[in-house]
C-alpha positions in Angstrom: 6.7 -39.4 28.2 5.2 -36.7 30.2 6.7 -34.1 27.7 5.4 -36.0 24.8 1.9 -36.1 26.2 1.9 -32.5 27.1 3.2 -31.7 23.7 0.6 -33.8 22.0 -2.2 -32.3 24.3 -1.0 -28.7 23.2 -1.2 -29.3 19.6 -4.9 -31.3 19.8 -6.0 -28.0 21.9 -4.3 -25.8 19.0 -6.1 -27.8 16.4 -9.4 -27.7 18.3 -9.0 -24.0 18.6 -8.3 -23.4 15.0 -11.2 -25.5 14.0 -13.4 -23.8 16.3 -12.2 -20.4 15.0 -12.6 -21.6 11.4 -16.1 -22.9 12.0 -16.9 -19.8 13.7 -15.7 -17.8 10.6 -17.5 -20.1 8.3 -20.8 -19.7 10.2 -20.7 -15.9 10.5 -22.3 -13.9 7.8 -19.9 -11.0 7.0 -20.9 -7.6 5.5 -18.5 -5.5 3.3 -17.2 -3.4 6.3 -16.3 -6.6 8.3 -14.5 -8.0 5.4 -12.5 -5.0 4.8 -11.6 -5.1 8.5 -10.7 -8.6 8.3 -8.4 -7.9 5.2 -6.8 -4.9 7.0 -5.8 -7.3 9.8 -4.7 -10.3 7.7 -3.5 -9.4 4.4 0.4 -9.9 4.2 1.0 -7.1 1.8 0.1 -4.5 4.5 2.5 -6.3 6.9 5.1 -6.1 4.3 4.6 -2.4 4.1 4.9 -1.9 7.7 8.2 -3.7 7.6 9.4 -1.2 5.0 8.3 1.7 7.4 10.4 0.0 9.9 13.2 -0.1 7.7 13.1 3.3 6.7 13.0 4.3 10.8 16.1 2.4 10.9 17.9 4.2 7.8 16.8 7.4 9.7 18.3 6.2 13.0 21.6 5.3 11.1 21.8 8.7 9.3 21.3 10.4 12.7 24.1 8.4 14.2 26.6 10.7 12.4 25.7 13.4 14.9 26.7 11.8 17.7 30.4 11.0 18.9 31.9 7.6 18.1 33.7 5.9 21.0 35.9 2.8 20.7 38.0 0.6 23.0 40.8 -1.4 21.6 43.7 -3.6 22.8 46.8 -3.9 20.8 49.9 -5.8 21.1 53.3 -4.9 19.3 56.6 -6.6 19.3 59.7 -5.0 17.3 63.5 -5.0 17.3 63.3 -2.1 15.0 65.6 0.6 17.0 63.3 3.5 16.2 60.0 1.6 16.9 61.5 0.1 20.1 63.0 3.1 21.3 59.6 4.8 21.0 57.9 2.0 22.8 60.4 2.3 25.7 59.8 6.0 26.0 56.1 5.5 25.9 56.4 2.8 28.8 58.1 5.5 30.7 61.1 3.2 31.4 64.0 5.0 29.2 67.5 4.4 30.8 69.9 6.7 29.2 72.8 5.2 31.1 72.5 1.9 30.2 71.7 -0.4 27.1 72.9 -0.3 23.4 70.1 2.0 21.4 71.4 0.4 18.3 70.6 -3.0 19.4 67.6 -2.9 21.8 66.7 -6.3 21.2 62.9 -7.4 21.0 60.4 -5.1 22.9 56.8 -5.9 23.6 54.2 -3.3 24.0 50.7 -3.6 25.1 48.4 -0.8 24.6 44.6 -0.7 26.0 43.0 2.4 24.7 39.6 4.4 24.6 39.2 6.7 21.7 36.5 9.0 20.7 35.8 11.0 17.4 33.1 13.4 16.6 32.5 14.8 13.1 32.6 18.6 13.2 31.8 19.5 9.6 31.1 17.3 6.5 29.9 20.0 4.1 26.4 19.3 5.2 26.5 15.7 3.9 25.1 14.4 7.3 22.4 17.1 7.3 21.2 16.2 3.9 21.1 12.5 4.3 19.2 12.9 7.7 16.5 14.8 5.8 16.4 12.3 3.0 15.8 9.5 5.6 13.1 11.4 7.4 11.4 11.7 4.0 12.1 8.2 3.4 9.9 7.4 6.5 7.2 9.5 5.6 7.2 8.1 1.9 6.9 4.5 3.2 4.1 5.7 5.4 2.3 7.0 2.1 3.0 4.1 0.4 1.4 1.7 2.9 -1.4 4.2 2.7 -1.7 3.6 -1.1 -1.4 0.0 -0.4 -4.2 0.0 2.0 -6.5 1.8 -0.7 -5.7 -0.4 -3.1 -6.6 -3.3 -0.9 -10.1 -1.8 0.1 -10.9 -1.0 -3.2 -9.9 -4.8 -4.5 -12.1 -6.3 -1.5 -14.9 -4.1 -2.5 -14.7 -5.1 -6.0 -14.5 -8.7 -5.2 -17.2 -8.5 -2.6 -19.5 -6.9 -5.2 -18.4 -9.2 -7.7 -19.6 -12.3 -5.6 -22.7 -10.7 -4.9 -23.3 -10.1 -8.5 -22.5 -13.7 -9.3 -25.2 -14.7 -6.6 -27.7 -12.6 -8.0 -27.1 -14.2 -11.4 -27.4 -17.6 -10.0 -30.8 -16.9 -8.3 -31.9 -15.5 -11.9 -30.5 -18.7 -13.7 -32.2 -20.9 -10.7 -35.6 -19.0 -11.4 -35.2 -19.5 -15.2 -34.6 -23.3 -14.8 -37.9 -23.5 -12.5 -39.9 -21.7 -15.0 -38.7 -23.5 -18.1 -39.3 -26.8 -16.2 -42.8 -26.0 -15.4 -43.4 -25.0 -19.1 -41.7 -28.2 -20.2 -43.8 -30.3 -17.9 -47.0 -28.4 -19.1 -46.1 -28.9 -22.9 -45.2 -32.7 -22.4 -48.5 -33.1 -21.1 -50.3 -31.3 -24.0 -48.0 -33.1 -26.4 -49.4 -36.2 -25.0 -52.9 -34.8 -25.6 -51.9 -34.0 -29.0 -52.3 -30.1 -28.6 -48.7 -29.2 -28.8 -46.1 -30.0 -31.7 -43.1 -32.0 -30.9 -41.0 -29.1 -32.0 -42.2 -27.3 -29.0 -41.1 -29.6 -26.5 -37.9 -29.9 -27.9 -37.4 -26.4 -28.1 -38.2 -26.1 -24.3 -35.5 -28.9 -23.6 -32.9 -26.6 -25.3 -33.9 -23.7 -23.3 -33.8 -25.8 -20.2 -30.2 -27.0 -21.3 -29.3 -23.6 -21.9 -30.6 -22.4 -18.5 -28.7 -25.0 -16.6 -25.6 -24.3 -18.5 -26.0 -20.5 -17.3 -26.6 -22.1 -13.8 -23.3 -23.8 -13.8 -21.3 -21.0 -14.9 -23.0 -18.8 -12.2 -22.2 -21.1 -9.6 -18.6 -21.4 -10.7 -18.2 -17.7 -10.8 -19.4 -17.5 -7.3 -16.7 -20.0 -6.2 -13.9 -18.0 -8.3 -15.0 -14.7 -6.6 -15.1 -16.3 -3.1 -11.8 -17.6 -3.6 -10.3 -14.1 -4.8 -12.1 -12.6 -1.8 -10.4 -15.1 0.7 -7.0 -14.2 -0.9 -7.6 -10.7 -0.5 -8.7 -11.3 3.4 -5.6 -13.3 3.9 -7.6 -16.7 4.4 -6.5 -19.8 2.8 -8.7 -21.6 0.1 -10.0 -24.1 2.7 -11.1 -21.6 5.3 -14.8 -20.8 5.4 -16.2 -17.5 4.6 -19.7 -16.1 4.0 -21.0 -12.9 2.8 -24.2 -11.2 3.6 -26.3 -11.7 0.4 -28.8 -8.8 1.3 -26.6 -5.7 1.5 -27.7 -2.1 1.3 -28.9 -2.0 -2.4 -29.0 2.1 -2.5 -27.1 3.4 -5.6 -24.2 5.7 -5.2 -24.7 9.7 -5.7 -23.7 11.0 -9.0 -20.2 12.4 -8.9 -19.2 15.9 -8.6 -17.4 17.5 -11.5 -13.9 16.5 -12.5 -12.2 19.8 -11.3 -13.3 19.3 -7.8 -12.4 15.5 -7.9 -8.9 16.5 -9.0 -8.5 19.0 -6.5 -9.5 16.2 -3.9 -6.9 13.7 -5.5 -4.1 16.4 -5.3 -4.8 17.1 -1.9 -5.3 13.4 -0.3 -4.1 10.9 -2.9 -1.0 8.9 -1.0 0.5 7.7 -4.3 1.0 11.2 -5.5 1.9 12.5 -2.2 4.7 9.5 -1.9 6.0 10.4 -5.6 6.3 14.1 -4.5 8.1 12.9 -1.4 10.6 10.9 -3.6 11.4 13.9 -5.3 12.3 15.8 -2.2 14.4 12.8 -1.2 16.4 13.0 -4.6 17.1 16.8 -4.2 18.5 16.0 -0.8 20.8 13.4 -2.1 21.8 15.6 -4.8 22.9 18.3 -1.9 24.8 15.5 -0.2 26.7 14.7 -3.5 27.6 18.1 -4.1 28.7 18.9 -0.4 31.6 16.2 -1.1 33.4 19.0 -2.6 33.7 20.8 0.6 36.3 20.0 3.3 35.7 17.6 6.3 36.7 18.5 10.0 37.0 15.7 12.7 37.9 16.1 16.3 39.5 12.9 18.0 40.8 12.1 21.5 42.2 8.9 22.8 43.3 7.8 26.3 45.4 4.7 26.8 48.5 3.1 28.5 51.6 1.4 27.1 53.3 -1.3 29.1 55.5 -4.4 28.3 52.7 -6.5 30.0 48.9 -6.0 30.5 49.5 -4.5 33.8 47.8 -1.0 33.9 49.3 2.0 35.6 48.2 5.5 35.7 52.0 6.6 35.7 52.2 5.1 32.0 48.8 6.5 30.6 48.8 9.2 28.1 46.0 11.4 26.3 46.2 12.2 22.6 43.8 15.0 21.0 43.4 17.0 18.0 41.3 17.9 14.9 41.8 16.9 11.4 40.7 18.8 8.2 40.6 16.9 4.9 39.7 18.1 1.3 39.5 15.9 -1.6 41.7 17.5 -4.1 41.2 14.7 -6.9 39.1 11.5 -6.4 39.5 10.1 -9.9 36.1 11.9 -10.9 34.2 9.9 -8.3 32.7 12.9 -6.8 31.5 14.3 -10.1 30.0 10.9 -11.1 28.1 10.7 -7.9 26.8 14.2 -8.7 25.8 13.3 -12.2 24.1 10.0 -10.8 22.0 12.0 -8.3 21.0 14.5 -10.9 19.7 11.7 -13.0 17.9 10.3 -10.1 16.2 13.7 -9.5 15.2 13.9 -13.1 13.7 10.3 -12.8 11.8 11.1 -9.6 10.4 14.3 -11.2 9.2 12.4 -14.3 7.8 9.4 -12.1 5.8 12.3 -10.3 4.5 13.6 -13.3 3.5 10.0 -14.6 1.8 9.4 -11.5 -0.1 12.8 -11.7 -1.3 11.8 -15.2 -2.2 8.2 -14.3 -4.3 9.5 -11.3 -5.9 12.1 -13.4 -6.7 9.3 -16.0 -8.0 7.0 -13.4 -10.0 9.8 -11.9 -11.8 10.6 -15.2 -12.5 6.9 -16.2 -13.9 6.3 -12.5 -16.1 9.4 -13.0 -17.2 8.4 -16.6 -17.9 4.8 -15.5 -20.2 5.8 -12.4 -22.2 8.2 -14.5 -22.6 5.5 -17.0 -23.4 2.6 -14.7 -26.0 5.0 -13.0 -27.7 5.9 -16.4 -27.6 2.1 -17.3 -29.3 1.6 -13.7 -32.3 3.8 -14.4 -32.5 2.2 -17.9 -32.4 -1.3 -16.9 -34.9 -0.7 -14.0 -37.4 0.4 -16.8 -36.3 -2.5 -18.9 -36.8 -5.2 -16.1 -40.4 -3.8 -15.4 -41.3 -4.1 -19.3 -39.8 -7.5 -19.7 -41.5 -9.0 -16.6 -44.8 -7.5 -17.9 -44.1 -8.8 -21.3 -43.4 -12.4 -20.0 -46.6 -12.4 -18.1 -48.8 -11.4 -21.1 -47.0 -14.0 -23.1 -47.4 -16.7 -20.4 -51.0 -15.9 -20.4 -51.5 -16.1 -24.3 -49.4 -19.4 -24.2 -51.8 -20.8 -21.8 -54.7 -19.8 -24.1 -52.9 -21.4 -27.1 -52.6 -17.9 -29.1 -48.6 -18.0 -29.2 -46.2 -20.6 -29.7 -43.5 -21.6 -27.4 -41.0 -19.8 -29.4 -42.5 -16.8 -28.5 -42.5 -17.7 -24.8 -38.9 -18.6 -25.1 -38.1 -15.2 -26.4 -39.8 -13.4 -24.0 -38.3 -15.6 -21.4 -34.8 -14.7 -22.6 -35.5 -11.1 -22.9 -36.6 -11.1 -19.1 -33.5 -12.9 -18.0 -31.0 -10.5 -20.1 -32.9 -7.5 -18.6 -32.2 -8.8 -15.2 -28.7 -9.5 -15.8 -28.3 -6.1 -17.4 -29.7 -4.7 -14.3 -27.5 -6.6 -12.0 -24.7 -5.7 -14.1 -25.5 -1.9 -14.0 -26.2 -1.8 -10.3 -22.7 -3.5 -9.2 -20.9 -1.7 -11.8 -22.0 1.6 -10.3 -21.0 0.3 -6.9 -17.6 -0.6 -8.0 -17.1 2.5 -9.9 -18.0 4.3 -6.7 -15.1 2.3 -5.0 -12.7 3.2 -7.9 -13.6 6.7 -7.5 -12.8 6.7 -3.9 -9.5 5.1 -4.5 -8.6 7.7 -7.3 -9.4 10.5 -4.9 -7.4 8.8 -2.1 -10.2 8.9 0.3 -10.1 5.1 1.4 -7.7 6.1 4.0 
């Protein structure tokens, strides 16, 4: 019972600790940098890539093991009444008696042999060397692939963070639109009761209010979807609380530099391209190892043991064997040739993958550069459009209050103002997301 109560108390404390941590996470307002730090600490994909690095390190250790001597210990037992074998076992046990016994019918002989043996590879045509170099490159490749995964994660978190901010701004615009239309609808109903406004004007405003509320519902749902996506990237569950800062730095990014300069940066820093080049080098080492199978192999060996009719060990019956063995495959059923062909095709595939990776990075780089330039230009244009739309709505509202224009003109001005704000939000956050894409394409997130 004491154990049960202790276990129950531990579960309760753990639940309270988790609830407190979740509440703290929910209450805290997180900036983009803080969200990125959480993603780098919690996202399972990075842990997977770290495990692959450890696997590659273990593979390197396995390849380097071939450069060390191999030591084994063994205990064997043999029983035979074969005259040749029995005679050999009796001699090895140092108990041969030439004066007695029938060598043609020795009877059953038991032989126990405890033994320690060691072997060392003197030469294998360079196969061990090439395999160890390939394993070293494998570790470097895994580390570069983790860097590439980290870059993608940071870029995705940035895009999701800005996507949620854009949805929040769009929701605020829809709420302001609802308030403005509700105010105008309230005034129009009063005027309709007074007989100064047509029923069609009131109905038009009701339609506009319904559309504004529909936009607000969609914007609110977009916020939830963006936040769920962000929490997934951060390694949080859907029920975990997470809040972002709704007043980030609004400064637009600087215009991008020339494409050639961006390409040189990508070729020097992009981890995916570096990983593809490493894989080409790995394939080259593996091809050299396959070709080395045509060369002879030399191994040295030594063994120390004792033969006896029981398990009793005696230094009077011990023996040592040592030697060198050289092997050369004369014919292996074309297995060596096929391994070489396989390695050659793998090298060709690795080179093409590296070329494909470079072309893809160039395309991503150019697309990100063009999108950033476009978004910055749109941001300048939409800023002017917002000012004009706000002023137009103000003038139309004054004219509406004076009874000079119809409600249709007011609705048109209201819709134009909302669209101008939406385009400005889209351009601003498109510029920020394009800047993140450009950083990933150049490999500078690492």
